[in-house]
mmCIF file of the N, C-alpha and C atoms, coordinates in Angstrom:
data_MODEL
# 
_entry.id   MODEL 
# 
loop_
_atom_site.group_PDB 
_atom_site.id 
_atom_site.type_symbol 
_atom_site.label_atom_id 
_atom_site.label_alt_id 
_atom_site.label_comp_id 
_atom_site.label_asym_id 
_atom_site.label_entity_id 
_atom_site.label_seq_id 
_atom_site.pdbx_PDB_ins_code 
_atom_site.Cartn_x 
_atom_site.Cartn_y 
_atom_site.Cartn_z 
_atom_site.occupancy 
_atom_site.B_iso_or_equiv 
_atom_site.pdbx_formal_charge 
_atom_site.auth_seq_id 
_atom_site.auth_comp_id 
_atom_site.auth_asym_id 
_atom_site.auth_atom_id 
_atom_site.pdbx_PDB_model_num 
ATOM 1   N N  . UNK A 1 1  ? 66.672 62.346 -22.138 1.00 0.00 ? 1  UNK A N  1 
ATOM 2   C CA . UNK A 1 1  ? 65.212 62.397 -22.237 1.00 0.00 ? 1  UNK A CA 1 
ATOM 3   C C  . UNK A 1 1  ? 64.785 63.727 -22.843 1.00 0.00 ? 1  UNK A C  1 
ATOM 4   N N  . UNK A 1 2  ? 63.680 63.728 -23.553 1.00 0.00 ? 2  UNK A N  1 
ATOM 5   C CA . UNK A 1 2  ? 63.145 64.936 -24.149 1.00 0.00 ? 2  UNK A CA 1 
ATOM 6   C C  . UNK A 1 2  ? 62.679 65.865 -23.033 1.00 0.00 ? 2  UNK A C  1 
ATOM 7   N N  . UNK A 1 3  ? 63.333 67.020 -22.887 1.00 0.00 ? 3  UNK A N  1 
ATOM 8   C CA . UNK A 1 3  ? 63.019 67.942 -21.790 1.00 0.00 ? 3  UNK A CA 1 
ATOM 9   C C  . UNK A 1 3  ? 61.744 68.733 -22.014 1.00 0.00 ? 3  UNK A C  1 
ATOM 10  N N  . UNK A 1 4  ? 61.280 68.830 -23.254 1.00 0.00 ? 4  UNK A N  1 
ATOM 11  C CA . UNK A 1 4  ? 60.124 69.677 -23.515 1.00 0.00 ? 4  UNK A CA 1 
ATOM 12  C C  . UNK A 1 4  ? 58.796 68.932 -23.459 1.00 0.00 ? 4  UNK A C  1 
ATOM 13  N N  . UNK A 1 5  ? 58.793 67.622 -23.639 1.00 0.00 ? 5  UNK A N  1 
ATOM 14  C CA . UNK A 1 5  ? 57.547 66.852 -23.602 1.00 0.00 ? 5  UNK A CA 1 
ATOM 15  C C  . UNK A 1 5  ? 57.611 65.851 -22.452 1.00 0.00 ? 5  UNK A C  1 
ATOM 16  N N  . UNK A 1 6  ? 56.611 65.942 -21.577 1.00 0.00 ? 6  UNK A N  1 
ATOM 17  C CA . UNK A 1 6  ? 56.567 65.089 -20.386 1.00 0.00 ? 6  UNK A CA 1 
ATOM 18  C C  . UNK A 1 6  ? 55.232 64.350 -20.331 1.00 0.00 ? 6  UNK A C  1 
ATOM 19  N N  . UNK A 1 7  ? 55.152 63.353 -19.463 1.00 0.00 ? 7  UNK A N  1 
ATOM 20  C CA . UNK A 1 7  ? 53.887 62.646 -19.259 1.00 0.00 ? 7  UNK A CA 1 
ATOM 21  C C  . UNK A 1 7  ? 52.806 63.637 -18.858 1.00 0.00 ? 7  UNK A C  1 
ATOM 22  N N  . UNK A 1 8  ? 51.614 63.426 -19.393 1.00 0.00 ? 8  UNK A N  1 
ATOM 23  C CA . UNK A 1 8  ? 50.400 64.221 -19.199 1.00 0.00 ? 8  UNK A CA 1 
ATOM 24  C C  . UNK A 1 8  ? 50.369 65.506 -20.017 1.00 0.00 ? 8  UNK A C  1 
ATOM 25  N N  . UNK A 1 9  ? 51.441 65.810 -20.774 1.00 0.00 ? 9  UNK A N  1 
ATOM 26  C CA . UNK A 1 9  ? 51.408 66.966 -21.665 1.00 0.00 ? 9  UNK A CA 1 
ATOM 27  C C  . UNK A 1 9  ? 50.455 66.699 -22.825 1.00 0.00 ? 9  UNK A C  1 
ATOM 28  N N  . UNK A 1 10 ? 49.826 67.749 -23.303 1.00 0.00 ? 10 UNK A N  1 
ATOM 29  C CA . UNK A 1 10 ? 49.030 67.676 -24.520 1.00 0.00 ? 10 UNK A CA 1 
ATOM 30  C C  . UNK A 1 10 ? 49.964 67.976 -25.688 1.00 0.00 ? 10 UNK A C  1 
ATOM 31  N N  . UNK A 1 11 ? 49.889 67.148 -26.727 1.00 0.00 ? 11 UNK A N  1 
ATOM 32  C CA . UNK A 1 11 ? 50.755 67.315 -27.892 1.00 0.00 ? 11 UNK A CA 1 
ATOM 33  C C  . UNK A 1 11 ? 49.920 67.323 -29.167 1.00 0.00 ? 11 UNK A C  1 
ATOM 34  N N  . UNK A 1 12 ? 50.522 67.817 -30.240 1.00 0.00 ? 12 UNK A N  1 
ATOM 35  C CA . UNK A 1 12 ? 49.898 67.884 -31.556 1.00 0.00 ? 12 UNK A CA 1 
ATOM 36  C C  . UNK A 1 12 ? 50.590 66.876 -32.465 1.00 0.00 ? 12 UNK A C  1 
ATOM 37  N N  . UNK A 1 13 ? 49.807 66.032 -33.107 1.00 0.00 ? 13 UNK A N  1 
ATOM 38  C CA . UNK A 1 13 ? 50.349 65.065 -34.052 1.00 0.00 ? 13 UNK A CA 1 
ATOM 39  C C  . UNK A 1 13 ? 50.813 65.808 -35.309 1.00 0.00 ? 13 UNK A C  1 
ATOM 40  N N  . UNK A 1 14 ? 52.011 65.493 -35.811 1.00 0.00 ? 14 UNK A N  1 
ATOM 41  C CA . UNK A 1 14 ? 52.559 66.203 -36.967 1.00 0.00 ? 14 UNK A CA 1 
ATOM 42  C C  . UNK A 1 14 ? 52.478 65.404 -38.261 1.00 0.00 ? 14 UNK A C  1 
ATOM 43  N N  . UNK A 1 15 ? 51.939 64.190 -38.213 1.00 0.00 ? 15 UNK A N  1 
ATOM 44  C CA . UNK A 1 15 ? 51.778 63.372 -39.418 1.00 0.00 ? 15 UNK A CA 1 
ATOM 45  C C  . UNK A 1 15 ? 50.508 62.549 -39.290 1.00 0.00 ? 15 UNK A C  1 
ATOM 46  N N  . UNK A 1 16 ? 49.967 62.145 -40.411 1.00 0.00 ? 16 UNK A N  1 
ATOM 47  C CA . UNK A 1 16 ? 48.793 61.267 -40.403 1.00 0.00 ? 16 UNK A CA 1 
ATOM 48  C C  . UNK A 1 16 ? 49.187 59.864 -39.946 1.00 0.00 ? 16 UNK A C  1 
ATOM 49  N N  . UNK A 1 17 ? 48.290 59.215 -39.203 1.00 0.00 ? 17 UNK A N  1 
ATOM 50  C CA . UNK A 1 17 ? 48.422 57.797 -38.834 1.00 0.00 ? 17 UNK A CA 1 
ATOM 51  C C  . UNK A 1 17 ? 47.092 57.152 -39.243 1.00 0.00 ? 17 UNK A C  1 
ATOM 52  N N  . UNK A 1 18 ? 46.929 56.863 -40.543 1.00 0.00 ? 18 UNK A N  1 
ATOM 53  C CA . UNK A 1 18 ? 45.624 56.423 -41.057 1.00 0.00 ? 18 UNK A CA 1 
ATOM 54  C C  . UNK A 1 18 ? 45.101 55.141 -40.436 1.00 0.00 ? 18 UNK A C  1 
ATOM 55  N N  . UNK A 1 19 ? 45.974 54.210 -40.091 1.00 0.00 ? 19 UNK A N  1 
ATOM 56  C CA . UNK A 1 19 ? 45.509 52.948 -39.502 1.00 0.00 ? 19 UNK A CA 1 
ATOM 57  C C  . UNK A 1 19 ? 44.847 53.141 -38.142 1.00 0.00 ? 19 UNK A C  1 
ATOM 58  N N  . UNK A 1 20 ? 45.097 54.290 -37.502 1.00 0.00 ? 20 UNK A N  1 
ATOM 59  C CA . UNK A 1 20 ? 44.479 54.602 -36.214 1.00 0.00 ? 20 UNK A CA 1 
ATOM 60  C C  . UNK A 1 20 ? 43.400 55.676 -36.353 1.00 0.00 ? 20 UNK A C  1 
ATOM 61  N N  . UNK A 1 21 ? 43.137 56.108 -37.595 1.00 0.00 ? 21 UNK A N  1 
ATOM 62  C CA . UNK A 1 21 ? 42.135 57.140 -37.811 1.00 0.00 ? 21 UNK A CA 1 
ATOM 63  C C  . UNK A 1 21 ? 42.598 58.511 -37.360 1.00 0.00 ? 21 UNK A C  1 
ATOM 64  N N  . UNK A 1 22 ? 43.907 58.747 -37.341 1.00 0.00 ? 22 UNK A N  1 
ATOM 65  C CA . UNK A 1 22 ? 44.460 60.012 -36.860 1.00 0.00 ? 22 UNK A CA 1 
ATOM 66  C C  . UNK A 1 22 ? 45.005 60.840 -38.013 1.00 0.00 ? 22 UNK A C  1 
ATOM 67  N N  . UNK A 1 23 ? 44.890 62.155 -37.852 1.00 0.00 ? 23 UNK A N  1 
ATOM 68  C CA . UNK A 1 23 ? 45.408 63.090 -38.852 1.00 0.00 ? 23 UNK A CA 1 
ATOM 69  C C  . UNK A 1 23 ? 46.354 64.076 -38.184 1.00 0.00 ? 23 UNK A C  1 
ATOM 70  N N  . UNK A 1 24 ? 47.289 64.574 -38.976 1.00 0.00 ? 24 UNK A N  1 
ATOM 71  C CA . UNK A 1 24 ? 48.163 65.644 -38.489 1.00 0.00 ? 24 UNK A CA 1 
ATOM 72  C C  . UNK A 1 24 ? 47.279 66.760 -37.931 1.00 0.00 ? 24 UNK A C  1 
ATOM 73  N N  . UNK A 1 25 ? 47.639 67.273 -36.776 1.00 0.00 ? 25 UNK A N  1 
ATOM 74  C CA . UNK A 1 25 ? 46.849 68.317 -36.122 1.00 0.00 ? 25 UNK A CA 1 
ATOM 75  C C  . UNK A 1 25 ? 45.985 67.802 -34.985 1.00 0.00 ? 25 UNK A C  1 
ATOM 76  N N  . UNK A 1 26 ? 45.775 66.480 -34.917 1.00 0.00 ? 26 UNK A N  1 
ATOM 77  C CA . UNK A 1 26 ? 44.997 65.920 -33.803 1.00 0.00 ? 26 UNK A CA 1 
ATOM 78  C C  . UNK A 1 26 ? 45.764 66.111 -32.492 1.00 0.00 ? 26 UNK A C  1 
ATOM 79  N N  . UNK A 1 27 ? 45.006 66.327 -31.419 1.00 0.00 ? 27 UNK A N  1 
ATOM 80  C CA . UNK A 1 27 ? 45.593 66.492 -30.093 1.00 0.00 ? 27 UNK A CA 1 
ATOM 81  C C  . UNK A 1 27 ? 45.589 65.178 -29.343 1.00 0.00 ? 27 UNK A C  1 
ATOM 82  N N  . UNK A 1 28 ? 46.647 64.930 -28.584 1.00 0.00 ? 28 UNK A N  1 
ATOM 83  C CA . UNK A 1 28 ? 46.736 63.738 -27.762 1.00 0.00 ? 28 UNK A CA 1 
ATOM 84  C C  . UNK A 1 28 ? 47.389 64.061 -26.434 1.00 0.00 ? 28 UNK A C  1 
ATOM 85  N N  . UNK A 1 29 ? 47.270 63.148 -25.489 1.00 0.00 ? 29 UNK A N  1 
ATOM 86  C CA . UNK A 1 29 ? 47.889 63.294 -24.173 1.00 0.00 ? 29 UNK A CA 1 
ATOM 87  C C  . UNK A 1 29 ? 48.990 62.254 -24.030 1.00 0.00 ? 29 UNK A C  1 
ATOM 88  N N  . UNK A 1 30 ? 50.153 62.691 -23.620 1.00 0.00 ? 30 UNK A N  1 
ATOM 89  C CA . UNK A 1 30 ? 51.269 61.777 -23.407 1.00 0.00 ? 30 UNK A CA 1 
ATOM 90  C C  . UNK A 1 30 ? 50.984 60.965 -22.151 1.00 0.00 ? 30 UNK A C  1 
ATOM 91  N N  . UNK A 1 31 ? 50.895 59.650 -22.293 1.00 0.00 ? 31 UNK A N  1 
ATOM 92  C CA . UNK A 1 31 ? 50.628 58.795 -21.141 1.00 0.00 ? 31 UNK A CA 1 
ATOM 93  C C  . UNK A 1 31 ? 51.887 58.087 -20.651 1.00 0.00 ? 31 UNK A C  1 
ATOM 94  N N  . UNK A 1 32 ? 52.927 58.049 -21.487 1.00 0.00 ? 32 UNK A N  1 
ATOM 95  C CA . UNK A 1 32 ? 54.201 57.465 -21.043 1.00 0.00 ? 32 UNK A CA 1 
ATOM 96  C C  . UNK A 1 32 ? 55.319 57.948 -21.951 1.00 0.00 ? 32 UNK A C  1 
ATOM 97  N N  . UNK A 1 33 ? 56.469 58.220 -21.350 1.00 0.00 ? 33 UNK A N  1 
ATOM 98  C CA . UNK A 1 33 ? 57.664 58.589 -22.106 1.00 0.00 ? 33 UNK A CA 1 
ATOM 99  C C  . UNK A 1 33 ? 58.582 57.380 -22.097 1.00 0.00 ? 33 UNK A C  1 
ATOM 100 N N  . UNK A 1 34 ? 58.943 56.904 -23.294 1.00 0.00 ? 34 UNK A N  1 
ATOM 101 C CA . UNK A 1 34 ? 59.841 55.764 -23.450 1.00 0.00 ? 34 UNK A CA 1 
ATOM 102 C C  . UNK A 1 34 ? 61.228 56.284 -23.791 1.00 0.00 ? 34 UNK A C  1 
ATOM 103 N N  . UNK A 1 35 ? 62.063 56.503 -22.814 1.00 0.00 ? 35 UNK A N  1 
ATOM 104 C CA . UNK A 1 35 ? 63.418 56.960 -23.086 1.00 0.00 ? 35 UNK A CA 1 
ATOM 105 C C  . UNK A 1 35 ? 63.447 58.336 -23.721 1.00 0.00 ? 35 UNK A C  1 
ATOM 106 N N  . UNK A 1 36 ? 64.433 58.532 -24.609 1.00 0.00 ? 36 UNK A N  1 
ATOM 107 C CA . UNK A 1 36 ? 64.656 59.857 -25.183 1.00 0.00 ? 36 UNK A CA 1 
ATOM 108 C C  . UNK A 1 36 ? 63.845 60.156 -26.431 1.00 0.00 ? 36 UNK A C  1 
ATOM 109 N N  . UNK A 1 37 ? 63.393 59.121 -27.147 1.00 0.00 ? 37 UNK A N  1 
ATOM 110 C CA . UNK A 1 37 ? 62.795 59.439 -28.437 1.00 0.00 ? 37 UNK A CA 1 
ATOM 111 C C  . UNK A 1 37 ? 61.498 58.715 -28.764 1.00 0.00 ? 37 UNK A C  1 
ATOM 112 N N  . UNK A 1 38 ? 60.803 58.211 -27.776 1.00 0.00 ? 38 UNK A N  1 
ATOM 113 C CA . UNK A 1 38 ? 59.512 57.569 -28.037 1.00 0.00 ? 38 UNK A CA 1 
ATOM 114 C C  . UNK A 1 38 ? 58.515 57.930 -26.938 1.00 0.00 ? 38 UNK A C  1 
ATOM 115 N N  . UNK A 1 39 ? 57.252 58.056 -27.344 1.00 0.00 ? 39 UNK A N  1 
ATOM 116 C CA . UNK A 1 39 ? 56.176 58.443 -26.429 1.00 0.00 ? 39 UNK A CA 1 
ATOM 117 C C  . UNK A 1 39 ? 54.959 57.565 -26.675 1.00 0.00 ? 39 UNK A C  1 
ATOM 118 N N  . UNK A 1 40 ? 54.218 57.293 -25.634 1.00 0.00 ? 40 UNK A N  1 
ATOM 119 C CA . UNK A 1 40 ? 52.901 56.652 -25.757 1.00 0.00 ? 40 UNK A CA 1 
ATOM 120 C C  . UNK A 1 40 ? 51.890 57.788 -25.636 1.00 0.00 ? 40 UNK A C  1 
ATOM 121 N N  . UNK A 1 41 ? 51.055 57.950 -26.667 1.00 0.00 ? 41 UNK A N  1 
ATOM 122 C CA . UNK A 1 41 ? 50.126 59.075 -26.701 1.00 0.00 ? 41 UNK A CA 1 
ATOM 123 C C  . UNK A 1 41 ? 48.708 58.549 -26.899 1.00 0.00 ? 41 UNK A C  1 
ATOM 124 N N  . UNK A 1 42 ? 47.780 59.044 -26.070 1.00 0.00 ? 42 UNK A N  1 
ATOM 125 C CA . UNK A 1 42 ? 46.376 58.666 -26.186 1.00 0.00 ? 42 UNK A CA 1 
ATOM 126 C C  . UNK A 1 42 ? 45.612 59.793 -26.877 1.00 0.00 ? 42 UNK A C  1 
ATOM 127 N N  . UNK A 1 43 ? 44.803 59.401 -27.859 1.00 0.00 ? 43 UNK A N  1 
ATOM 128 C CA . UNK A 1 43 ? 43.948 60.337 -28.591 1.00 0.00 ? 43 UNK A CA 1 
ATOM 129 C C  . UNK A 1 43 ? 42.511 59.979 -28.273 1.00 0.00 ? 43 UNK A C  1 
ATOM 130 N N  . UNK A 1 44 ? 41.709 60.969 -27.881 1.00 0.00 ? 44 UNK A N  1 
ATOM 131 C CA . UNK A 1 44 ? 40.319 60.715 -27.503 1.00 0.00 ? 44 UNK A CA 1 
ATOM 132 C C  . UNK A 1 44 ? 39.385 61.612 -28.294 1.00 0.00 ? 44 UNK A C  1 
ATOM 133 N N  . UNK A 1 45 ? 38.131 61.150 -28.437 1.00 0.00 ? 45 UNK A N  1 
ATOM 134 C CA . UNK A 1 45 ? 37.095 61.974 -29.051 1.00 0.00 ? 45 UNK A CA 1 
ATOM 135 C C  . UNK A 1 45 ? 36.645 63.024 -28.039 1.00 0.00 ? 45 UNK A C  1 
ATOM 136 N N  . UNK A 1 46 ? 35.863 63.988 -28.507 1.00 0.00 ? 46 UNK A N  1 
ATOM 137 C CA . UNK A 1 46 ? 35.378 65.048 -27.624 1.00 0.00 ? 46 UNK A CA 1 
ATOM 138 C C  . UNK A 1 46 ? 34.543 64.502 -26.469 1.00 0.00 ? 46 UNK A C  1 
ATOM 139 N N  . UNK A 1 47 ? 33.895 63.354 -26.678 1.00 0.00 ? 47 UNK A N  1 
ATOM 140 C CA . UNK A 1 47 ? 33.079 62.760 -25.613 1.00 0.00 ? 47 UNK A CA 1 
ATOM 141 C C  . UNK A 1 47 ? 33.903 61.929 -24.636 1.00 0.00 ? 47 UNK A C  1 
ATOM 142 N N  . UNK A 1 48 ? 35.195 61.747 -24.918 1.00 0.00 ? 48 UNK A N  1 
ATOM 143 C CA . UNK A 1 48 ? 36.064 61.024 -23.999 1.00 0.00 ? 48 UNK A CA 1 
ATOM 144 C C  . UNK A 1 48 ? 36.374 59.596 -24.393 1.00 0.00 ? 48 UNK A C  1 
ATOM 145 N N  . UNK A 1 49 ? 35.837 59.118 -25.535 1.00 0.00 ? 49 UNK A N  1 
ATOM 146 C CA . UNK A 1 49 ? 36.137 57.757 -25.982 1.00 0.00 ? 49 UNK A CA 1 
ATOM 147 C C  . UNK A 1 49 ? 37.533 57.717 -26.587 1.00 0.00 ? 49 UNK A C  1 
ATOM 148 N N  . UNK A 1 50 ? 38.312 56.720 -26.189 1.00 0.00 ? 50 UNK A N  1 
ATOM 149 C CA . UNK A 1 50 ? 39.655 56.586 -26.744 1.00 0.00 ? 50 UNK A CA 1 
ATOM 150 C C  . UNK A 1 50 ? 39.573 56.201 -28.209 1.00 0.00 ? 50 UNK A C  1 
ATOM 151 N N  . UNK A 1 51 ? 40.188 56.998 -29.061 1.00 0.00 ? 51 UNK A N  1 
ATOM 152 C CA . UNK A 1 51 ? 40.274 56.702 -30.489 1.00 0.00 ? 51 UNK A CA 1 
ATOM 153 C C  . UNK A 1 51 ? 41.484 55.818 -30.760 1.00 0.00 ? 51 UNK A C  1 
ATOM 154 N N  . UNK A 1 52 ? 42.610 56.127 -30.088 1.00 0.00 ? 52 UNK A N  1 
ATOM 155 C CA . UNK A 1 52 ? 43.834 55.357 -30.318 1.00 0.00 ? 52 UNK A CA 1 
ATOM 156 C C  . UNK A 1 52 ? 44.830 55.651 -29.213 1.00 0.00 ? 52 UNK A C  1 
ATOM 157 N N  . UNK A 1 53 ? 45.657 54.666 -28.931 1.00 0.00 ? 53 UNK A N  1 
ATOM 158 C CA . UNK A 1 53 ? 46.844 54.841 -28.098 1.00 0.00 ? 53 UNK A CA 1 
ATOM 159 C C  . UNK A 1 53 ? 47.999 54.387 -28.976 1.00 0.00 ? 53 UNK A C  1 
ATOM 160 N N  . UNK A 1 54 ? 48.907 55.298 -29.254 1.00 0.00 ? 54 UNK A N  1 
ATOM 161 C CA . UNK A 1 54 ? 49.981 55.037 -30.216 1.00 0.00 ? 54 UNK A CA 1 
ATOM 162 C C  . UNK A 1 54 ? 51.344 55.282 -29.586 1.00 0.00 ? 54 UNK A C  1 
ATOM 163 N N  . UNK A 1 55 ? 52.289 54.416 -29.904 1.00 0.00 ? 55 UNK A N  1 
ATOM 164 C CA . UNK A 1 55 ? 53.686 54.684 -29.582 1.00 0.00 ? 55 UNK A CA 1 
ATOM 165 C C  . UNK A 1 55 ? 54.257 55.455 -30.755 1.00 0.00 ? 55 UNK A C  1 
ATOM 166 N N  . UNK A 1 56 ? 54.743 56.645 -30.486 1.00 0.00 ? 56 UNK A N  1 
ATOM 167 C CA . UNK A 1 56 ? 55.208 57.548 -31.524 1.00 0.00 ? 56 UNK A CA 1 
ATOM 168 C C  . UNK A 1 56 ? 56.612 58.037 -31.223 1.00 0.00 ? 56 UNK A C  1 
ATOM 169 N N  . UNK A 1 57 ? 57.311 58.422 -32.249 1.00 0.00 ? 57 UNK A N  1 
ATOM 170 C CA . UNK A 1 57 ? 58.602 59.076 -32.100 1.00 0.00 ? 57 UNK A CA 1 
ATOM 171 C C  . UNK A 1 57 ? 58.359 60.511 -31.633 1.00 0.00 ? 57 UNK A C  1 
ATOM 172 N N  . UNK A 1 58 ? 59.312 61.069 -30.925 1.00 0.00 ? 58 UNK A N  1 
ATOM 173 C CA . UNK A 1 58 ? 59.169 62.468 -30.518 1.00 0.00 ? 58 UNK A CA 1 
ATOM 174 C C  . UNK A 1 58 ? 59.086 63.392 -31.734 1.00 0.00 ? 58 UNK A C  1 
ATOM 175 N N  . UNK A 1 59 ? 59.578 62.948 -32.880 1.00 0.00 ? 59 UNK A N  1 
ATOM 176 C CA . UNK A 1 59 ? 59.483 63.766 -34.090 1.00 0.00 ? 59 UNK A CA 1 
ATOM 177 C C  . UNK A 1 59 ? 58.085 63.719 -34.706 1.00 0.00 ? 59 UNK A C  1 
ATOM 178 N N  . UNK A 1 60 ? 57.207 62.834 -34.231 1.00 0.00 ? 60 UNK A N  1 
ATOM 179 C CA . UNK A 1 60 ? 55.833 62.718 -34.732 1.00 0.00 ? 60 UNK A CA 1 
ATOM 180 C C  . UNK A 1 60 ? 54.872 63.682 -34.052 1.00 0.00 ? 60 UNK A C  1 
ATOM 181 N N  . UNK A 1 61 ? 55.325 64.345 -33.002 1.00 0.00 ? 61 UNK A N  1 
ATOM 182 C CA . UNK A 1 61 ? 54.462 65.254 -32.246 1.00 0.00 ? 61 UNK A CA 1 
ATOM 183 C C  . UNK A 1 61 ? 55.227 66.533 -31.934 1.00 0.00 ? 61 UNK A C  1 
ATOM 184 N N  . UNK A 1 62 ? 54.467 67.543 -31.554 1.00 0.00 ? 62 UNK A N  1 
ATOM 185 C CA . UNK A 1 62 ? 55.062 68.785 -31.065 1.00 0.00 ? 62 UNK A CA 1 
ATOM 186 C C  . UNK A 1 62 ? 54.226 69.290 -29.904 1.00 0.00 ? 62 UNK A C  1 
ATOM 187 N N  . UNK A 1 63 ? 54.812 70.150 -29.114 1.00 0.00 ? 63 UNK A N  1 
ATOM 188 C CA . UNK A 1 63 ? 54.078 70.772 -28.017 1.00 0.00 ? 63 UNK A CA 1 
ATOM 189 C C  . UNK A 1 63 ? 53.028 71.717 -28.592 1.00 0.00 ? 63 UNK A C  1 
ATOM 190 N N  . UNK A 1 64 ? 51.944 71.908 -27.865 1.00 0.00 ? 64 UNK A N  1 
ATOM 191 C CA . UNK A 1 64 ? 50.946 72.876 -28.311 1.00 0.00 ? 64 UNK A CA 1 
ATOM 192 C C  . UNK A 1 64 ? 51.531 74.280 -28.153 1.00 0.00 ? 64 UNK A C  1 
ATOM 193 N N  . UNK A 1 65 ? 51.053 75.181 -29.015 1.00 0.00 ? 65 UNK A N  1 
ATOM 194 C CA . UNK A 1 65 ? 51.518 76.569 -28.969 1.00 0.00 ? 65 UNK A CA 1 
ATOM 195 C C  . UNK A 1 65 ? 50.356 77.472 -28.607 1.00 0.00 ? 65 UNK A C  1 
ATOM 196 N N  . UNK A 1 66 ? 50.686 78.620 -28.128 1.00 0.00 ? 66 UNK A N  1 
ATOM 197 C CA . UNK A 1 66 ? 49.663 79.570 -27.698 1.00 0.00 ? 66 UNK A CA 1 
ATOM 198 C C  . UNK A 1 66 ? 48.758 80.010 -28.846 1.00 0.00 ? 66 UNK A C  1 
ATOM 199 N N  . UNK A 1 67 ? 49.265 80.000 -30.077 1.00 0.00 ? 67 UNK A N  1 
ATOM 200 C CA . UNK A 1 67 ? 48.459 80.452 -31.209 1.00 0.00 ? 67 UNK A CA 1 
ATOM 201 C C  . UNK A 1 67 ? 47.761 79.309 -31.950 1.00 0.00 ? 67 UNK A C  1 
ATOM 202 N N  . UNK A 1 68 ? 47.792 78.077 -31.409 1.00 0.00 ? 68 UNK A N  1 
ATOM 203 C CA . UNK A 1 68 ? 47.070 76.959 -32.024 1.00 0.00 ? 68 UNK A CA 1 
ATOM 204 C C  . UNK A 1 68 ? 45.567 77.170 -31.867 1.00 0.00 ? 68 UNK A C  1 
ATOM 205 N N  . UNK A 1 69 ? 44.826 76.878 -32.923 1.00 0.00 ? 69 UNK A N  1 
ATOM 206 C CA . UNK A 1 69 ? 43.366 76.987 -32.921 1.00 0.00 ? 69 UNK A CA 1 
ATOM 207 C C  . UNK A 1 69 ? 42.783 75.584 -32.999 1.00 0.00 ? 69 UNK A C  1 
ATOM 208 N N  . UNK A 1 70 ? 41.860 75.258 -32.121 1.00 0.00 ? 70 UNK A N  1 
ATOM 209 C CA . UNK A 1 70 ? 41.256 73.930 -32.090 1.00 0.00 ? 70 UNK A CA 1 
ATOM 210 C C  . UNK A 1 70 ? 40.084 73.850 -33.056 1.00 0.00 ? 70 UNK A C  1 
ATOM 211 N N  . UNK A 1 71 ? 39.849 72.654 -33.586 1.00 0.00 ? 71 UNK A N  1 
ATOM 212 C CA . UNK A 1 71 ? 38.681 72.394 -34.426 1.00 0.00 ? 71 UNK A CA 1 
ATOM 213 C C  . UNK A 1 71 ? 38.164 71.000 -34.113 1.00 0.00 ? 71 UNK A C  1 
ATOM 214 N N  . UNK A 1 72 ? 37.034 70.651 -34.693 1.00 0.00 ? 72 UNK A N  1 
ATOM 215 C CA . UNK A 1 72 ? 36.414 69.351 -34.443 1.00 0.00 ? 72 UNK A CA 1 
ATOM 216 C C  . UNK A 1 72 ? 36.155 68.672 -35.774 1.00 0.00 ? 72 UNK A C  1 
ATOM 217 N N  . UNK A 1 73 ? 36.364 67.360 -35.835 1.00 0.00 ? 73 UNK A N  1 
ATOM 218 C CA . UNK A 1 73 ? 36.031 66.544 -37.002 1.00 0.00 ? 73 UNK A CA 1 
ATOM 219 C C  . UNK A 1 73 ? 35.475 65.229 -36.493 1.00 0.00 ? 73 UNK A C  1 
ATOM 220 N N  . UNK A 1 74 ? 34.763 64.524 -37.338 1.00 0.00 ? 74 UNK A N  1 
ATOM 221 C CA . UNK A 1 74 ? 34.213 63.236 -36.967 1.00 0.00 ? 74 UNK A CA 1 
ATOM 222 C C  . UNK A 1 74 ? 35.318 62.190 -37.036 1.00 0.00 ? 74 UNK A C  1 
ATOM 223 N N  . UNK A 1 75 ? 35.462 61.411 -35.973 1.00 0.00 ? 75 UNK A N  1 
ATOM 224 C CA . UNK A 1 75 ? 36.479 60.369 -35.929 1.00 0.00 ? 75 UNK A CA 1 
ATOM 225 C C  . UNK A 1 75 ? 36.008 59.183 -36.749 1.00 0.00 ? 75 UNK A C  1 
ATOM 226 N N  . UNK A 1 76 ? 36.872 58.667 -37.620 1.00 0.00 ? 76 UNK A N  1 
ATOM 227 C CA . UNK A 1 76 ? 36.489 57.494 -38.405 1.00 0.00 ? 76 UNK A CA 1 
ATOM 228 C C  . UNK A 1 76 ? 36.500 56.241 -37.535 1.00 0.00 ? 76 UNK A C  1 
ATOM 229 N N  . UNK A 1 77 ? 35.737 55.249 -37.944 1.00 0.00 ? 77 UNK A N  1 
ATOM 230 C CA . UNK A 1 77 ? 35.772 53.950 -37.259 1.00 0.00 ? 77 UNK A CA 1 
ATOM 231 C C  . UNK A 1 77 ? 37.129 53.321 -37.513 1.00 0.00 ? 77 UNK A C  1 
ATOM 232 N N  . UNK A 1 78 ? 37.669 52.690 -36.495 1.00 0.00 ? 78 UNK A N  1 
ATOM 233 C CA . UNK A 1 78 ? 38.968 52.014 -36.625 1.00 0.00 ? 78 UNK A CA 1 
ATOM 234 C C  . UNK A 1 78 ? 38.736 50.525 -36.478 1.00 0.00 ? 78 UNK A C  1 
ATOM 235 N N  . UNK A 1 79 ? 39.227 49.766 -37.428 1.00 0.00 ? 79 UNK A N  1 
ATOM 236 C CA . UNK A 1 79 ? 39.060 48.315 -37.398 1.00 0.00 ? 79 UNK A CA 1 
ATOM 237 C C  . UNK A 1 79 ? 39.707 47.753 -36.129 1.00 0.00 ? 79 UNK A C  1 
ATOM 238 N N  . UNK A 1 80 ? 38.979 46.919 -35.413 1.00 0.00 ? 80 UNK A N  1 
ATOM 239 C CA . UNK A 1 80 ? 39.500 46.291 -34.205 1.00 0.00 ? 80 UNK A CA 1 
ATOM 240 C C  . UNK A 1 80 ? 39.238 47.108 -32.950 1.00 0.00 ? 80 UNK A C  1 
ATOM 241 N N  . UNK A 1 81 ? 38.733 48.325 -33.085 1.00 0.00 ? 81 UNK A N  1 
ATOM 242 C CA . UNK A 1 81 ? 38.441 49.140 -31.902 1.00 0.00 ? 81 UNK A CA 1 
ATOM 243 C C  . UNK A 1 81 ? 37.096 48.727 -31.328 1.00 0.00 ? 81 UNK A C  1 
ATOM 244 N N  . UNK A 1 82 ? 36.994 48.799 -30.018 1.00 0.00 ? 82 UNK A N  1 
ATOM 245 C CA . UNK A 1 82 ? 35.737 48.432 -29.357 1.00 0.00 ? 82 UNK A CA 1 
ATOM 246 C C  . UNK A 1 82 ? 34.754 49.556 -29.353 1.00 0.00 ? 82 UNK A C  1 
# 
């Protein structure tokens, strides 16, 4: 199992996932660890609305670092989202 990323950790997306309206640099919360190399990650807007829940490879995310700077962008509409 990945020792550095655990459930409830905040992670940084390292690649764009356009079908979910996600961009590299977006923050998400790990909601489930699937074995050694897959994670379920939830991405939410600043108001708390879920933008996407994605199953990702551990190589698609990284742990947040102390020198990371946060920013805000408008979340695009995602087809099929409520």
